[in-house]
N, C-alpha and C positions, 0 to 999 in steps of 0.2 A: 504731697511730699511722699516718697515711698515709705512705707512702715520700717524697712531694712535700716533707711538713713535715719529715720526718728529714733529708733532704738540705739543708733550709734551716738547721735547727739546727746541722748539722756544718759547714756553710759559716761561719756566723755565728760559731761557736768558733775558727774557723780564720782569720778576720778578726782577731779579737782577737788572735791570736798572731803575725800578719804584722809583720814589724819595720817599720811606716810611720812610726816616731819616737815618743818618749814621750808626744807630745801628742796623739796620735791618743786618748785618752781623753777630752779635752774635746768636749764636745758641738757647737761651732760649728768648721767646718773652714775655710770661708772666708766673705769677705762682701763682695758686689758690690753697689754702690751702696745698700747698707743691707740687701739681702736675703741671706739667710743659707743656706748649705748645712749640715746638720748630719750628724753621723758616722751617725745613724740612715739617713737619707734616703740617704746615700752606699752605704752596707751593703745597703739596698735593691735599689740599681742594680747593684753587684757579684752579689748573689744572683741578679738576674733575669738576668744574662749566664751566670752559672755553671750556672744549672739547664739550659742549653741544651747542656750539654758531657757527653753521655753516659758518657763516660769517669771523670766523677767522682762518679758515682752512689754508688758503693761505698765511697769514700776517708773517711780518719779525719781528725779536724781538725789533725793533727800531720803529716799527708801532705805530703812534698816536691813531689810534683806537684800537689796543692790550693794549695799557697803558692805555685809557680812560676807556675800560672794566674793566682791573684790578683794578682801583681806585673806579669803580663805585659797584663792588661786594664785596669790603673788609671791609665795615662796618657791613654788615649784616654776614658775614662770620666769623668775628673775634667773633661779638656778639654770634652766634650760638655755635662757639667753646668754649667759656668759660660756656655757658650754659651746653654743654655736659659734660665737666668737672664737674660742679656741680652735675649733674643728675648720673653722673658715682660714684662719691664720696659717693651720697644718696645711691645707689644701694648696695655698700659694707658696709654701715652702716646697712643696713638691711640684710646684710649677705647672698646676694646672690652670685654664681657662675655659671659658666657654666660647667657643668658636661662632662664626657668624652663621654657618651651615647649621650646627647643633642648635642654636638660639632659634632660627628660622622653623627648623623642624617642630620644635617645641611649641611655638606660635602656632603654627598649623594644625597639631594635634588639638591645641586648647580651642581654637575656632571650631575645627570640625566637632568637638565634643560638645559644645555649646551651640552648634547649630547658627555660627555667625559667618555669613557668605561674604560681607565686604569690608575693605578696612575702615571706612566710616562707621559701619556697626561696631567693630572691634574697639575703635578710638572711643565711640560712645560708652560702649561697656567699662572699658578703663576708666574713663571720666567718672561713670557712676561709682567706681571703686575708690576714687580718689587717687587714681594712679595715672601715670604716662607710661610710653613705651620704655624710656629710660628706667623709670622704676621699676617696670616689670622684670628688663633685662638684669637690674641689679639684684633684685630677689631670687630670679633664676640661678643666676651665678653662684650667689651666697648658697642656694640651696644645692647645686651640684659640687662646690668646692666641698661643701661638710659632710655629704653623701658619698661622694668620691674618695676623700681622705679616710673615713672609716672604711670603706671598702678595702682599699689597699691595706690600710694597716691591721685591721681586725678581722673584717670578713674572709678575705682570702685565705688567712693564716689559720682560721679554724678547721679542725679534722676531727672525726669521729671514728675511735678505734672499735675493733670487734669486742673488745673487752668491756669498752664503755656501754656498747650497745645492749649487749647480754646482761651487764649489771642492773642497766634500767628496766630491761624486759622482767627481770626476776623480781625486782623490787616494787613494779609497778603493774603485777599480773591483772589487778583489776580493769585497768584500762582497756585490756584486750581481751576482755570477757564479756558477753553477751549474755545475761541472765536468761535463765528459763520464762516463757510468757505463757500464759494460760488466757483462755477465751471461754467464758462462762454464760450460761443462760440463768436468769433467775426469776421466781415467782415470789412474790411477798404477799403475805395476807396479813394486813396491818391490823394491830389492836389498838383500838380507841383508847386514849389517855386524856382523863379529867384533872381537875384541881385536886380530885379526892384519890386520885392515882388510877391502878388499872382494876377495872371490874372482873371479878373472878369469872363470871359466868360467860362475859364476852371473850376472855382471855382463852377459855376452855373450847368455845364455839370456833374460835379463829384457829386454834391447833386442829380441831377435828375438821374443817375444811382443808386446811392444808395437807393433812392426810389422806384425805378423800382425793385431793388433786395429785397428789404422789402415786396413788393406787392408778388412777386414770394413766398417768404418763407411764407406769411400770407397764401397765396394759397396752401401750403401744400408741395411745393419743399423740398429736404432735404437740411438742412443747410450744412453738410460737402461737398456735391457737389457742390453748389453755392460758399461756401468758396474757394474752391479748383479752381474755375472757375474764380472769381471776385475779390478776397481779395487780397490786396496789402501787407498785414501783413505778418511775417515770420509764424504765426500760421496756413497758409492755406496748409502748408503741413501736419498738423494735424486735417484738417477739421475744422479749426478756433478754437479749443480747447484751453483754457487757464485755469490755476488752478490746484488744489484747491488754493484760495487766501483767507486770513483772511480777512473779510468783514470790520473790523476796520482800513485796510491798505488801503482801496480804499479812494479816494477822497469824500468830506462830499455830494456834490451833487450826486454822482452815487450810495453812500450809500442811500441816500433817495430815489432816484428812484427804486434801488433794493427791497427796503423794501416794496414796494407797489405792488410789483411783485409775481407771481407764479411759480414754477418750469414749464418750458415749454415756457413761455412768452417772447414777444419779446420788446425791447426798441423802441423808435421812433427813427429816423436818428439822429445821435448825431455829432455835430460839434466839432472835435479835433484839436490839433496844426497840426496834419498831413493830416486831411482831415474829410471824414465822415465816421462815424462807426455804425454799427448795432450790439447790444448785444443780445445774447440769455440766459437766467439763465437755466442752464444745471442742476444744482442741488446744494442743500443748506443744510448745518449741523447746527442745533442749538446751541446756546450757552450752554454750559454744565458745571456745578459748581459741583466740589465733595462735598460731604457732609462731616462733620467732622468726622464721623465714617469710611467713605471710605479712608479719608486722615491721619488718626490717626497714623498710623505706619510711614508715610513719617515726619509727624509733629513731632512726638518723636524724630526721627533720626535728624532731623534740629535743633531742640531746644536743644538737647543733645549736639550735635556737638559744637552749638554756645557755650554753656554753658563750655564745657570742654575747648575749644581754651581760653575763659577767665580765668578759674580757673588755667590751665597751666601757663598761664603769671603769675598771682598771685602768684603760687607757685615757680617760678623760681624767683621771686622778693623775697619772703621770703628767699629762699637757698642764694640767693645773699647777703641779708642783714647780715647773719650769716657768711659770708666768708669773708677770707683775700686774698684780690687780689693785686699781686705786678707787676707791669708792669717793663719792661726791653725796651721798644720801644716805643717813644713818640708819634710817627705819629700813631702807631695802637691803643695806648691808646685812643688818639682823635677819630680815627675811631668808635672805641668801645662805646664811650660815646655818638657819634652822633646817631649810631644805637639805642642804650639804650634810649636816650632821644626821639626819634621818636616812640619807642614802648610804652613808658610811657605816652606820649601823646595820643596815639592811646588807651591805656586802661584808662586813664583819661575821653577820650570822649564817 
């Protein structure tokens, strides 16, 4: 039996054992304006999410890890399930339907993207997923109704003004700033450390060696060659090359030192926790800030996306306020209200 199906069976067994209340055995979990969500449909949603968790691949039905995962995902899933029903109903109100030509086109795309050449292979693939062609059509139509309703009622009504874009740009300049980067070369002369600490004579010897190496660098000897010969850093294999590194990620003292240097300059010998280090400024890119006009498209997309997310939640609240929602499972109702309260808190904030 394929591993994928085995995981599904384990999850379903676990779902039956999860303490969602005695009434979980009932077929109907919630009724939204006459449309229902069944136990089987909700379990399919849970399975779809749990399948994406690699850590659950080999768990047993009674695993505490699996039970915990189910309880964690349930509030958001039941909220999304009710949202979907509200959107599907709105799609029907708008007179939307999935036409035969549209359905055929979608199926052809599914077959093409999965390299399925024959009808028999496609039917077999559906069977492996526990679906029929009618199930697929119903799922695709529900998806279309929900997405198209949102497009007409929310997405198409979103606009971003020049003032909103400029306000976002001024408040988020860092998003359009590329910090200065430096590429360095290093030579590290390591100072041995024992349980008794650092031996003074060894420390002096390492410092003297580093000073001598620096003199040779100043005298014109190639940095990569001396790094390969003397450096105790792993970068020796690459001629001492490190970076590029964002300058603002370096220690403040080093940033200040590099700010005074030109490309090609060497630092003095620097004492580090590991020993004595010499750095060369190999290259530097200056800080670059994209202008408003350069970033205009990205800003519009970002502001539009944020507005759309907010308006979608407001839209769902309006649909919910006009709906009659009848629960048949008390634990799921509590999970739903928990997720809804968290969403409303975020919306208010």
